[in-house]
All heavy atoms as TSV, in Angstrom:
chain	resi	resn	atom	element	x	y	z
A	1	MET	N	N	10.532	9.545	20.206
A	1	MET	CA	C	9.460	10.414	20.617
A	1	MET	C	C	9.983	11.793	21.000
A	1	MET	O	O	9.218	12.719	21.059
A	1	MET	CB	C	8.703	9.811	21.793
A	1	MET	CG	C	7.983	8.503	21.479
A	1	MET	SD	S	6.784	8.601	20.143
A	1	MET	CE	C	5.473	9.484	20.911
A	2	LYS	N	N	11.264	11.884	21.269
A	2	LYS	CA	C	11.817	13.171	21.654
A	2	LYS	C	C	12.221	14.011	20.446
A	2	LYS	O	O	12.601	15.149	20.597
A	2	LYS	CB	C	13.024	12.966	22.568
A	2	LYS	CG	C	12.651	12.353	23.901
A	2	LYS	CD	C	13.864	12.207	24.783
A	2	LYS	CE	C	13.468	11.603	26.126
A	2	LYS	NZ	N	14.595	11.494	27.040
A	3	SER	N	N	12.116	13.421	19.241
A	3	SER	CA	C	12.483	14.159	18.031
A	3	SER	C	C	11.491	15.281	17.781
A	3	SER	O	O	10.294	15.129	17.988
A	3	SER	CB	C	12.492	13.239	16.814
A	3	SER	OG	O	13.430	12.209	16.996
A	4	LYS	N	N	12.010	16.393	17.300
A	4	LYS	CA	C	11.146	17.528	16.998
A	4	LYS	C	C	10.526	17.341	15.621
A	4	LYS	O	O	11.168	16.829	14.702
A	4	LYS	CB	C	11.936	18.826	17.038
A	4	LYS	CG	C	12.392	19.200	18.418
A	4	LYS	CD	C	13.046	20.552	18.426
A	4	LYS	CE	C	13.442	20.926	19.841
A	4	LYS	NZ	N	13.993	22.273	19.893
A	5	LEU	N	N	9.281	17.717	15.483
A	5	LEU	CA	C	8.590	17.652	14.200
A	5	LEU	C	C	9.057	18.801	13.317
A	5	LEU	O	O	9.389	19.886	13.799
A	5	LEU	CB	C	7.076	17.749	14.425
A	5	LEU	CG	C	6.435	16.592	15.194
A	5	LEU	CD1	C	4.964	16.879	15.445
A	5	LEU	CD2	C	6.597	15.299	14.430
A	6	PRO	N	N	9.085	18.591	12.006
A	6	PRO	CA	C	9.474	19.685	11.110
A	6	PRO	C	C	8.401	20.775	11.112
A	6	PRO	O	O	7.232	20.507	11.411
A	6	PRO	CB	C	9.572	19.004	9.745
A	6	PRO	CG	C	8.734	17.781	9.852
A	6	PRO	CD	C	8.795	17.375	11.286
A	7	ALA	N	N	8.813	21.950	10.794
A	7	ALA	CA	C	7.869	23.074	10.732
A	7	ALA	C	C	6.860	22.819	9.611
A	7	ALA	O	O	7.200	22.291	8.551
A	7	ALA	CB	C	8.615	24.376	10.471
A	8	ALA	N	N	5.614	23.169	9.853
A	8	ALA	CA	C	4.552	22.938	8.874
A	8	ALA	C	C	4.825	23.679	7.567
A	8	ALA	O	O	4.434	23.222	6.493
A	8	ALA	CB	C	3.214	23.362	9.450
A	9	SER	N	N	5.533	24.778	7.640
A	9	SER	CA	C	5.817	25.542	6.419
A	9	SER	C	C	6.800	24.803	5.515
A	9	SER	O	O	6.852	25.058	4.315
A	9	SER	CB	C	6.373	26.922	6.783
A	9	SER	OG	O	7.580	26.768	7.518
A	10	GLY	N	N	7.538	23.850	6.064
A	10	GLY	CA	C	8.511	23.100	5.276
A	10	GLY	C	C	7.940	21.839	4.632
A	10	GLY	O	O	8.623	21.158	3.879
A	11	LEU	N	N	6.675	21.531	4.924
A	11	LEU	CA	C	6.047	20.341	4.368
A	11	LEU	C	C	5.426	20.647	3.011
A	11	LEU	O	O	4.871	21.714	2.798
A	11	LEU	CB	C	4.977	19.806	5.324
A	11	LEU	CG	C	5.470	19.396	6.714
A	11	LEU	CD1	C	4.297	18.987	7.586
A	11	LEU	CD2	C	6.471	18.265	6.598
A	12	ASN	N	N	5.541	19.693	2.099
A	12	ASN	CA	C	4.942	19.872	0.777
A	12	ASN	C	C	3.817	18.860	0.575
A	12	ASN	O	O	3.874	17.737	1.083
A	12	ASN	CB	C	5.997	19.645	-0.322
A	12	ASN	CG	C	7.095	20.684	-0.268
A	12	ASN	OD1	O	6.847	21.841	0.036
A	12	ASN	ND2	N	8.317	20.253	-0.538
A	13	ASN	N	N	2.807	19.243	-0.181
A	13	ASN	CA	C	1.712	18.355	-0.530
A	13	ASN	C	C	2.219	17.364	-1.573
A	13	ASN	O	O	2.637	17.749	-2.658
A	13	ASN	CB	C	0.527	19.158	-1.068
A	13	ASN	CG	C	-0.663	18.285	-1.414
A	13	ASN	OD1	O	-0.580	17.065	-1.389
A	13	ASN	ND2	N	-1.769	18.931	-1.731
A	14	ALA	N	N	2.195	16.081	-1.246
A	14	ALA	CA	C	2.702	15.048	-2.156
A	14	ALA	C	C	1.879	14.966	-3.428
A	14	ALA	O	O	2.350	14.481	-4.447
A	14	ALA	CB	C	2.711	13.701	-1.447
A	15	TYR	N	N	0.628	15.421	-3.384
A	15	TYR	CA	C	-0.251	15.341	-4.552
A	15	TYR	C	C	-0.419	16.680	-5.258
A	15	TYR	O	O	-1.301	16.827	-6.095
A	15	TYR	CB	C	-1.620	14.793	-4.125
A	15	TYR	CG	C	-1.514	13.400	-3.558
A	15	TYR	CD1	C	-1.616	13.183	-2.190
A	15	TYR	CD2	C	-1.284	12.310	-4.385
A	15	TYR	CE1	C	-1.506	11.906	-1.668
A	15	TYR	CE2	C	-1.166	11.029	-3.872
A	15	TYR	CZ	C	-1.283	10.836	-2.518
A	15	TYR	OH	O	-1.165	9.575	-2.001
A	16	ASP	N	N	0.427	17.642	-4.929
A	16	ASP	CA	C	0.345	18.959	-5.558
A	16	ASP	C	C	0.593	18.836	-7.057
A	16	ASP	O	O	1.589	18.261	-7.492
A	16	ASP	CB	C	1.373	19.913	-4.928
A	16	ASP	CG	C	1.155	21.344	-5.350
A	16	ASP	OD1	O	-0.010	21.710	-5.609
A	16	ASP	OD2	O	2.153	22.089	-5.412
A	17	GLY	N	N	-0.338	19.318	-7.853
A	17	GLY	CA	C	-0.197	19.277	-9.304
A	17	GLY	C	C	-0.663	17.962	-9.926
A	17	GLY	O	O	-0.621	17.802	-11.138
A	18	GLU	N	N	-1.102	17.024	-9.114
A	18	GLU	CA	C	-1.586	15.733	-9.623
A	18	GLU	C	C	-3.063	15.839	-9.994
A	18	GLU	O	O	-3.811	16.604	-9.406
A	18	GLU	CB	C	-1.418	14.629	-8.573
A	18	GLU	CG	C	0.004	14.249	-8.293
A	18	GLU	CD	C	0.619	13.409	-9.399
A	18	GLU	OE1	O	-0.127	12.739	-10.137
A	18	GLU	OE2	O	1.855	13.439	-9.519
A	19	ASP	N	N	-3.461	15.026	-10.956
A	19	ASP	CA	C	-4.872	14.928	-11.310
A	19	ASP	C	C	-5.549	14.101	-10.220
A	19	ASP	O	O	-5.301	12.899	-10.090
A	19	ASP	CB	C	-5.015	14.259	-12.676
A	19	ASP	CG	C	-6.448	14.081	-13.105
A	19	ASP	OD1	O	-7.331	14.726	-12.510
A	19	ASP	OD2	O	-6.682	13.288	-14.046
A	20	ILE	N	N	-6.410	14.733	-9.420
A	20	ILE	CA	C	-6.993	14.075	-8.253
A	20	ILE	C	C	-7.868	12.898	-8.661
A	20	ILE	O	O	-7.954	11.902	-7.949
A	20	ILE	CB	C	-7.769	15.084	-7.364
A	20	ILE	CG1	C	-8.063	14.475	-5.992
A	20	ILE	CG2	C	-9.021	15.559	-8.032
A	20	ILE	CD1	C	-6.849	14.230	-5.159
A	21	SER	N	N	-8.501	12.944	-9.826
A	21	SER	CA	C	-9.343	11.819	-10.255
A	21	SER	C	C	-8.482	10.596	-10.574
A	21	SER	O	O	-8.885	9.464	-10.325
A	21	SER	CB	C	-10.201	12.199	-11.458
A	21	SER	OG	O	-9.393	12.546	-12.562
A	22	ARG	N	N	-7.272	10.815	-11.102
A	22	ARG	CA	C	-6.357	9.702	-11.378
A	22	ARG	C	C	-5.881	9.089	-10.066
A	22	ARG	O	O	-5.823	7.865	-9.912
A	22	ARG	CB	C	-5.159	10.174	-12.195
A	22	ARG	CG	C	-4.230	9.034	-12.618
A	22	ARG	CD	C	-3.008	9.545	-13.369
A	22	ARG	NE	N	-2.132	10.344	-12.533
A	22	ARG	CZ	C	-1.270	9.843	-11.640
A	22	ARG	NH1	N	-1.187	8.557	-11.453
A	22	ARG	NH2	N	-0.508	10.640	-10.938
A	23	VAL	N	N	-5.562	9.905	-9.089
A	23	VAL	CA	C	-5.120	9.426	-7.784
A	23	VAL	C	C	-6.246	8.634	-7.119
A	23	VAL	O	O	-6.024	7.540	-6.584
A	23	VAL	CB	C	-4.675	10.604	-6.881
A	23	VAL	CG1	C	-4.388	10.137	-5.468
A	23	VAL	CG2	C	-3.458	11.297	-7.479
A	24	ALA	N	N	-7.474	9.156	-7.186
A	24	ALA	CA	C	-8.619	8.462	-6.597
A	24	ALA	C	C	-8.849	7.119	-7.295
A	24	ALA	O	O	-9.180	6.123	-6.646
A	24	ALA	CB	C	-9.865	9.336	-6.694
A	25	MET	N	N	-8.669	7.077	-8.610
A	25	MET	CA	C	-8.853	5.832	-9.361
A	25	MET	C	C	-7.811	4.791	-8.947
A	25	MET	O	O	-8.109	3.603	-8.864
A	25	MET	CB	C	-8.780	6.095	-10.863
A	25	MET	CG	C	-9.106	4.879	-11.702
A	25	MET	SD	S	-10.715	4.149	-11.375
A	25	MET	CE	C	-11.778	5.362	-12.076
A	26	GLU	N	N	-6.587	5.228	-8.663
A	26	GLU	CA	C	-5.553	4.296	-8.204
A	26	GLU	C	C	-5.934	3.682	-6.864
A	26	GLU	O	O	-5.775	2.481	-6.648
A	26	GLU	CB	C	-4.203	5.005	-8.109
A	26	GLU	CG	C	-3.615	5.339	-9.465
A	26	GLU	CD	C	-2.360	6.180	-9.381
A	26	GLU	OE1	O	-1.909	6.502	-8.261
A	26	GLU	OE2	O	-1.814	6.519	-10.443
A	27	PHE	N	N	-6.461	4.494	-5.955
A	27	PHE	CA	C	-6.903	3.968	-4.666
A	27	PHE	C	C	-8.060	2.997	-4.848
A	27	PHE	O	O	-8.136	1.972	-4.193
A	27	PHE	CB	C	-7.314	5.102	-3.714
A	27	PHE	CG	C	-6.153	5.786	-3.074
A	27	PHE	CD1	C	-5.868	7.113	-3.354
A	27	PHE	CD2	C	-5.343	5.108	-2.173
A	27	PHE	CE1	C	-4.796	7.742	-2.753
A	27	PHE	CE2	C	-4.267	5.734	-1.565
A	27	PHE	CZ	C	-3.993	7.059	-1.857
A	28	ARG	N	N	-8.970	3.323	-5.766
A	28	ARG	CA	C	-10.110	2.443	-6.019
A	28	ARG	C	C	-9.622	1.110	-6.594
A	28	ARG	O	O	-10.132	0.047	-6.234
A	28	ARG	CB	C	-11.080	3.112	-6.981
A	28	ARG	CG	C	-12.283	2.267	-7.243
A	28	ARG	CD	C	-13.322	2.993	-8.056
A	28	ARG	NE	N	-14.460	2.112	-8.236
A	28	ARG	CZ	C	-15.238	2.124	-9.272
A	28	ARG	NH1	N	-15.038	2.999	-10.226
A	28	ARG	NH2	N	-16.239	1.293	-9.373
A	29	THR	N	N	-8.640	1.155	-7.482
A	29	THR	CA	C	-8.104	-0.066	-8.080
A	29	THR	C	C	-7.499	-0.969	-7.009
A	29	THR	O	O	-7.716	-2.180	-7.004
A	29	THR	CB	C	-7.044	0.285	-9.147
A	29	THR	OG1	O	-7.650	1.106	-10.141
A	29	THR	CG2	C	-6.470	-0.948	-9.792
A	30	VAL	N	N	-6.759	-0.384	-6.091
A	30	VAL	CA	C	-6.168	-1.163	-4.995
A	30	VAL	C	C	-7.279	-1.746	-4.126
A	30	VAL	O	O	-7.241	-2.930	-3.760
A	30	VAL	CB	C	-5.211	-0.288	-4.144
A	30	VAL	CG1	C	-4.796	-1.006	-2.878
A	30	VAL	CG2	C	-3.999	0.109	-4.969
A	31	GLY	N	N	-8.284	-0.960	-3.827
A	31	GLY	CA	C	-9.402	-1.440	-3.017
A	31	GLY	C	C	-10.140	-2.588	-3.678
A	31	GLY	O	O	-10.490	-3.578	-3.035
A	32	GLU	N	N	-10.386	-2.467	-4.977
A	32	GLU	CA	C	-11.066	-3.537	-5.711
A	32	GLU	C	C	-10.220	-4.806	-5.746
A	32	GLU	O	O	-10.745	-5.914	-5.664
A	32	GLU	CB	C	-11.409	-3.087	-7.131
A	32	GLU	CG	C	-12.496	-2.038	-7.195
A	32	GLU	CD	C	-13.844	-2.555	-6.703
A	32	GLU	OE1	O	-14.181	-3.716	-6.984
A	32	GLU	OE2	O	-14.549	-1.791	-6.033
A	33	SER	N	N	-8.913	-4.658	-5.862
A	33	SER	CA	C	-8.019	-5.817	-5.863
A	33	SER	C	C	-8.068	-6.535	-4.523
A	33	SER	O	O	-8.124	-7.767	-4.462
A	33	SER	CB	C	-6.583	-5.399	-6.176
A	33	SER	OG	O	-6.510	-4.830	-7.458
A	34	LEU	N	N	-8.035	-5.773	-3.438
A	34	LEU	CA	C	-8.114	-6.373	-2.107
A	34	LEU	C	C	-9.458	-7.067	-1.901
A	34	LEU	O	O	-9.527	-8.150	-1.320
A	34	LEU	CB	C	-7.898	-5.307	-1.034
A	34	LEU	CG	C	-6.483	-4.734	-0.964
A	34	LEU	CD1	C	-6.437	-3.570	0.021
A	34	LEU	CD2	C	-5.488	-5.800	-0.579
A	35	LYS	N	N	-10.532	-6.441	-2.394
A	35	LYS	CA	C	-11.862	-7.047	-2.284
A	35	LYS	C	C	-11.918	-8.367	-3.053
A	35	LYS	O	O	-12.481	-9.348	-2.572
A	35	LYS	CB	C	-12.906	-6.068	-2.821
A	35	LYS	CG	C	-14.328	-6.527	-2.701
A	35	LYS	CD	C	-15.251	-5.400	-3.129
A	35	LYS	CE	C	-16.317	-5.921	-4.045
A	35	LYS	NZ	N	-17.199	-4.872	-4.518
A	36	MET	N	N	-11.317	-8.401	-4.244
A	36	MET	CA	C	-11.300	-9.615	-5.049
A	36	MET	C	C	-10.539	-10.724	-4.325
A	36	MET	O	O	-10.987	-11.870	-4.283
A	36	MET	CB	C	-10.648	-9.336	-6.409
A	36	MET	CG	C	-10.620	-10.521	-7.342
A	36	MET	SD	S	-9.787	-10.167	-8.886
A	36	MET	CE	C	-8.100	-10.018	-8.333
A	37	LEU	N	N	-9.396	-10.395	-3.739
A	37	LEU	CA	C	-8.623	-11.382	-2.986
A	37	LEU	C	C	-9.411	-11.904	-1.788
A	37	LEU	O	O	-9.456	-13.109	-1.530
A	37	LEU	CB	C	-7.296	-10.779	-2.516
A	37	LEU	CG	C	-6.260	-10.535	-3.601
A	37	LEU	CD1	C	-5.101	-9.727	-3.040
A	37	LEU	CD2	C	-5.767	-11.853	-4.159
A	38	TRP	N	N	-10.044	-10.992	-1.051
A	38	TRP	CA	C	-10.832	-11.382	0.117
A	38	TRP	C	C	-11.963	-12.327	-0.291
A	38	TRP	O	O	-12.189	-13.347	0.346
A	38	TRP	CB	C	-11.393	-10.140	0.805
A	38	TRP	CG	C	-12.300	-10.471	1.941
A	38	TRP	CD1	C	-13.652	-10.440	1.949
A	38	TRP	CD2	C	-11.916	-10.919	3.243
A	38	TRP	NE1	N	-14.138	-10.824	3.166
A	38	TRP	CE2	C	-13.086	-11.127	3.988
A	38	TRP	CE3	C	-10.682	-11.159	3.847
A	38	TRP	CZ2	C	-13.062	-11.569	5.298
A	38	TRP	CZ3	C	-10.666	-11.599	5.153
A	38	TRP	CH2	C	-11.846	-11.792	5.868
A	39	ASN	N	N	-12.687	-11.975	-1.363
A	39	ASN	CA	C	-13.783	-12.820	-1.822
A	39	ASN	C	C	-13.279	-14.190	-2.253
A	39	ASN	O	O	-13.938	-15.204	-2.003
A	39	ASN	CB	C	-14.552	-12.146	-2.950
A	39	ASN	CG	C	-15.386	-10.985	-2.457
A	39	ASN	OD1	O	-15.737	-10.910	-1.290
A	39	ASN	ND2	N	-15.704	-10.071	-3.349
A	40	GLY	N	N	-12.132	-14.252	-2.896
A	40	GLY	CA	C	-11.556	-15.527	-3.305
A	40	GLY	C	C	-11.190	-16.387	-2.111
A	40	GLY	O	O	-11.442	-17.597	-2.096
A	41	ILE	N	N	-10.615	-15.773	-1.092
A	41	ILE	CA	C	-10.257	-16.504	0.124
A	41	ILE	C	C	-11.516	-17.029	0.812
A	41	ILE	O	O	-11.584	-18.194	1.201
A	41	ILE	CB	C	-9.442	-15.604	1.083
A	41	ILE	CG1	C	-8.059	-15.323	0.498
A	41	ILE	CG2	C	-9.340	-16.228	2.472
A	41	ILE	CD1	C	-7.300	-14.226	1.205
A	42	MET	N	N	-12.520	-16.173	0.942
A	42	MET	CA	C	-13.759	-16.594	1.601
A	42	MET	C	C	-14.465	-17.691	0.801
A	42	MET	O	O	-15.011	-18.630	1.380
A	42	MET	CB	C	-14.694	-15.394	1.797
A	42	MET	CG	C	-14.157	-14.372	2.785
A	42	MET	SD	S	-13.705	-15.067	4.392
A	42	MET	CE	C	-15.297	-15.573	5.006
A	43	ARG	N	N	-14.443	-17.587	-0.523
A	43	ARG	CA	C	-15.069	-18.604	-1.367
A	43	ARG	C	C	-14.380	-19.955	-1.178
A	43	ARG	O	O	-15.034	-20.993	-1.058
A	43	ARG	CB	C	-15.009	-18.181	-2.834
A	43	ARG	CG	C	-15.823	-19.056	-3.751
A	43	ARG	CD	C	-15.793	-18.567	-5.201
A	43	ARG	NE	N	-16.193	-17.172	-5.325
A	43	ARG	CZ	C	-15.378	-16.184	-5.725
A	43	ARG	NH1	N	-14.129	-16.427	-6.048
A	43	ARG	NH2	N	-15.815	-14.950	-5.804
A	44	SER	N	N	-13.049	-19.955	-1.122
A	44	SER	CA	C	-12.331	-21.219	-0.946
A	44	SER	C	C	-12.585	-21.806	0.440
A	44	SER	O	O	-12.694	-23.021	0.593
A	44	SER	CB	C	-10.838	-21.039	-1.195
A	44	SER	OG	O	-10.260	-20.204	-0.220
A	45	ILE	N	N	-12.706	-20.962	1.447
A	45	ILE	CA	C	-13.018	-21.446	2.796
A	45	ILE	C	C	-14.408	-22.062	2.814
A	45	ILE	O	O	-14.610	-23.159	3.345
A	45	ILE	CB	C	-12.897	-20.307	3.830
A	45	ILE	CG1	C	-11.430	-19.916	4.020
A	45	ILE	CG2	C	-13.536	-20.705	5.162
A	45	ILE	CD1	C	-11.219	-18.672	4.855
A	46	MET	N	N	-15.384	-21.368	2.224
A	46	MET	CA	C	-16.757	-21.872	2.217
A	46	MET	C	C	-16.854	-23.170	1.413
A	46	MET	O	O	-17.580	-24.086	1.801
A	46	MET	CB	C	-17.719	-20.821	1.662
A	46	MET	CG	C	-17.832	-19.585	2.547
A	46	MET	SD	S	-18.226	-19.939	4.268
A	46	MET	CE	C	-19.874	-20.552	4.119
A	47	THR	N	N	-16.123	-23.266	0.311
A	47	THR	CA	C	-16.120	-24.495	-0.483
A	47	THR	C	C	-15.547	-25.635	0.342
A	47	THR	O	O	-16.071	-26.751	0.318
A	47	THR	CB	C	-15.298	-24.302	-1.775
A	47	THR	OG1	O	-15.863	-23.220	-2.512
A	47	THR	CG2	C	-15.297	-25.553	-2.621
A	48	GLY	N	N	-14.491	-25.371	1.083
A	48	GLY	CA	C	-13.894	-26.390	1.951
A	48	GLY	C	C	-14.844	-26.837	3.042
A	48	GLY	O	O	-14.941	-28.019	3.352
A	49	ILE	N	N	-15.576	-25.892	3.611
A	49	ILE	CA	C	-16.539	-26.227	4.665
A	49	ILE	C	C	-17.657	-27.088	4.091
A	49	ILE	O	O	-18.044	-28.095	4.675
A	49	ILE	CB	C	-17.100	-24.951	5.324
A	49	ILE	CG1	C	-16.010	-24.268	6.151
A	49	ILE	CG2	C	-18.320	-25.265	6.187
A	49	ILE	CD1	C	-16.385	-22.898	6.672
A	50	LYS	N	N	-18.175	-26.699	2.919
A	50	LYS	CA	C	-19.249	-27.471	2.296
A	50	LYS	C	C	-18.775	-28.870	1.929
A	50	LYS	O	O	-19.504	-29.843	2.092
A	50	LYS	CB	C	-19.780	-26.746	1.063
A	50	LYS	CG	C	-20.583	-25.521	1.401
A	50	LYS	CD	C	-21.053	-24.808	0.153
A	50	LYS	CE	C	-21.763	-23.520	0.516
A	50	LYS	NZ	N	-22.127	-22.748	-0.667
A	51	ALA	N	N	-17.540	-28.980	1.440
A	51	ALA	CA	C	-16.995	-30.290	1.073
A	51	ALA	C	C	-16.857	-31.158	2.316
A	51	ALA	O	O	-17.155	-32.347	2.289
A	51	ALA	CB	C	-15.653	-30.133	0.372
A	52	GLU	N	N	-16.415	-30.558	3.410
A	52	GLU	CA	C	-16.259	-31.304	4.662
A	52	GLU	C	C	-17.608	-31.773	5.180
A	52	GLU	O	O	-17.754	-32.899	5.639
A	52	GLU	CB	C	-15.564	-30.431	5.708
A	52	GLU	CG	C	-15.234	-31.172	6.996
A	52	GLU	CD	C	-14.468	-30.300	7.967
A	52	GLU	OE1	O	-13.512	-29.632	7.544
A	52	GLU	OE2	O	-14.849	-30.296	9.152
A	53	GLU	N	N	-18.622	-30.911	5.068
A	53	GLU	CA	C	-19.963	-31.289	5.517
A	53	GLU	C	C	-20.517	-32.437	4.684
A	53	GLU	O	O	-21.148	-33.337	5.206
A	53	GLU	CB	C	-20.905	-30.087	5.445
A	53	GLU	CG	C	-20.636	-29.053	6.509
A	53	GLU	CD	C	-21.458	-27.788	6.317
A	53	GLU	OE1	O	-22.133	-27.658	5.268
A	53	GLU	OE2	O	-21.409	-26.929	7.207
A	54	SER	N	N	-20.251	-32.403	3.376
A	54	SER	CA	C	-20.767	-33.460	2.521
A	54	SER	C	C	-20.061	-34.782	2.796
A	54	SER	O	O	-20.637	-35.841	2.632
A	54	SER	CB	C	-20.636	-33.087	1.041
A	54	SER	OG	O	-19.279	-33.064	0.659
A	55	LEU	N	N	-18.822	-34.736	3.236
A	55	LEU	CA	C	-18.098	-35.965	3.576
A	55	LEU	C	C	-18.624	-36.567	4.870
A	55	LEU	O	O	-18.475	-37.758	5.111
A	55	LEU	CB	C	-16.597	-35.689	3.704
A	55	LEU	CG	C	-15.857	-35.383	2.408
A	55	LEU	CD1	C	-14.401	-35.033	2.716
A	55	LEU	CD2	C	-15.928	-36.554	1.446
A	56	GLN	N	N	-19.228	-35.752	5.714
A	56	GLN	CA	C	-19.742	-36.232	6.982
A	56	GLN	C	C	-21.180	-36.737	6.868
A	56	GLN	O	O	-21.786	-37.133	7.849
A	56	GLN	CB	C	-19.665	-35.128	8.036
A	56	GLN	CG	C	-18.241	-34.759	8.382
A	56	GLN	CD	C	-18.164	-33.585	9.337
A	56	GLN	OE1	O	-19.168	-33.011	9.717
A	56	GLN	NE2	N	-16.951	-33.211	9.719
A	57	SER	N	N	-21.724	-36.716	5.674
A	57	SER	CA	C	-23.090	-37.180	5.453
A	57	SER	C	C	-23.202	-38.659	5.791
A	57	SER	O	O	-22.294	-39.449	5.568
A	57	SER	CB	C	-23.472	-36.946	3.989
A	57	SER	OG	O	-24.710	-37.552	3.713
A	58	GLU	N	N	-24.355	-39.060	6.321
A	58	GLU	CA	C	-24.560	-40.459	6.696
A	58	GLU	C	C	-24.678	-41.357	5.473
A	58	GLU	O	O	-24.460	-42.558	5.567
A	58	GLU	CB	C	-25.817	-40.570	7.554
A	58	GLU	CG	C	-25.682	-39.880	8.895
A	58	GLU	CD	C	-26.958	-39.932	9.701
A	58	GLU	OE1	O	-27.835	-40.753	9.385
A	58	GLU	OE2	O	-27.069	-39.148	10.651
A	59	ASP	N	N	-25.040	-40.807	4.321
A	59	ASP	CA	C	-25.222	-41.597	3.104
A	59	ASP	C	C	-23.893	-41.981	2.463
A	59	ASP	O	O	-23.856	-42.808	1.570
A	59	ASP	CB	C	-26.051	-40.814	2.078
A	59	ASP	CG	C	-27.426	-40.473	2.615
A	59	ASP	OD1	O	-27.905	-41.175	3.532
A	59	ASP	OD2	O	-28.011	-39.513	2.107
A	60	PHE	N	N	-22.820	-41.374	2.887
A	60	PHE	CA	C	-21.527	-41.562	2.254
A	60	PHE	C	C	-20.601	-42.329	3.184
A	60	PHE	O	O	-20.364	-41.910	4.310
A	60	PHE	CB	C	-20.915	-40.182	1.919
A	60	PHE	CG	C	-19.635	-40.269	1.164
A	60	PHE	CD1	C	-19.624	-40.578	-0.183
A	60	PHE	CD2	C	-18.432	-40.042	1.790
A	60	PHE	CE1	C	-18.436	-40.644	-0.883
A	60	PHE	CE2	C	-17.242	-40.101	1.106
A	60	PHE	CZ	C	-17.244	-40.414	-0.229
A	61	GLU	N	N	-20.111	-43.450	2.725
A	61	GLU	CA	C	-19.211	-44.282	3.534
A	61	GLU	C	C	-17.779	-44.048	3.079
A	61	GLU	O	O	-17.460	-44.236	1.911
A	61	GLU	CB	C	-19.573	-45.755	3.379
A	61	GLU	CG	C	-18.701	-46.688	4.178
A	61	GLU	CD	C	-19.308	-47.061	5.517
A	61	GLU	OE1	O	-20.509	-46.874	5.680
A	61	GLU	OE2	O	-18.554	-47.515	6.369
A	62	MET	N	N	-16.906	-43.632	3.974
A	62	MET	CA	C	-15.512	-43.388	3.640
A	62	MET	C	C	-14.675	-44.605	4.022
A	62	MET	O	O	-14.967	-45.282	5.007
A	62	MET	CB	C	-14.986	-42.157	4.380
A	62	MET	CG	C	-15.582	-40.862	3.917
A	62	MET	SD	S	-15.052	-39.429	4.882
A	62	MET	CE	C	-13.305	-39.558	4.846
A	63	SER	N	N	-13.616	-44.824	3.261
A	63	SER	CA	C	-12.695	-45.891	3.613
A	63	SER	C	C	-11.901	-45.493	4.852
A	63	SER	O	O	-11.820	-44.306	5.201
A	63	SER	CB	C	-11.745	-46.182	2.450
A	63	SER	OG	O	-10.871	-45.086	2.273
A	64	ASP	N	N	-11.317	-46.454	5.514
A	64	ASP	CA	C	-10.503	-46.158	6.697
A	64	ASP	C	C	-9.341	-45.251	6.349
A	64	ASP	O	O	-8.974	-44.361	7.110
A	64	ASP	CB	C	-9.996	-47.451	7.336
A	64	ASP	CG	C	-11.110	-48.246	7.979
A	64	ASP	OD1	O	-12.151	-47.654	8.331
A	64	ASP	OD2	O	-10.932	-49.467	8.134
A	65	HIS	N	N	-8.745	-45.466	5.172
A	65	HIS	CA	C	-7.627	-44.633	4.733
A	65	HIS	C	C	-8.072	-43.177	4.553
A	65	HIS	O	O	-7.385	-42.255	4.996
A	65	HIS	CB	C	-7.045	-45.185	3.434
A	65	HIS	CG	C	-5.933	-44.354	2.885
A	65	HIS	ND1	N	-4.690	-44.307	3.481
A	65	HIS	CD2	C	-5.875	-43.531	1.815
A	65	HIS	CE1	C	-3.918	-43.487	2.790
A	65	HIS	NE2	N	-4.620	-43.006	1.785
A	66	ALA	N	N	-9.227	-42.970	3.927
A	66	ALA	CA	C	-9.732	-41.621	3.712
A	66	ALA	C	C	-10.058	-40.945	5.042
A	66	ALA	O	O	-9.825	-39.749	5.203
A	66	ALA	CB	C	-10.970	-41.658	2.825
A	67	LYS	N	N	-10.557	-41.708	5.997
A	67	LYS	CA	C	-10.873	-41.136	7.306
A	67	LYS	C	C	-9.607	-40.680	8.025
A	67	LYS	O	O	-9.615	-39.690	8.742
A	67	LYS	CB	C	-11.608	-42.171	8.163
A	67	LYS	CG	C	-13.022	-42.422	7.700
A	67	LYS	CD	C	-13.672	-43.487	8.550
A	67	LYS	CE	C	-15.052	-43.834	8.016
A	67	LYS	NZ	N	-15.666	-44.939	8.758
A	68	LYS	N	N	-8.495	-41.403	7.835
A	68	LYS	CA	C	-7.233	-41.014	8.466
A	68	LYS	C	C	-6.678	-39.732	7.883
A	68	LYS	O	O	-6.030	-38.966	8.576
A	68	LYS	CB	C	-6.202	-42.142	8.310
A	68	LYS	CG	C	-6.514	-43.344	9.163
A	68	LYS	CD	C	-5.483	-44.445	8.925
A	68	LYS	CE	C	-5.854	-45.689	9.688
A	68	LYS	NZ	N	-4.934	-46.804	9.420
A	69	LEU	N	N	-6.920	-39.509	6.596
A	69	LEU	CA	C	-6.437	-38.299	5.947
A	69	LEU	C	C	-7.212	-37.129	6.457
A	69	LEU	O	O	-6.778	-36.083	6.672
A	69	LEU	CB	C	-6.555	-38.403	4.437
A	69	LEU	CG	C	-5.632	-39.414	3.783
A	69	LEU	CD1	C	-5.909	-39.479	2.294
A	69	LEU	CD2	C	-4.185	-39.065	4.014
């Protein structure tokens, strides 16, 4: 925390000369990938919950071995 910050005049824009629409598209691609992963995780959780609920139904009799698992 005691380090001095560099002078603002010495800083360069990392995106200088870049096509801003290409850079924005890269960020969008990463965002869409994260959204896809999140949806997949949530879908698998919800499927597991629904499967567990269906196993607890009164109409379905589980073996003792299955109940232990």
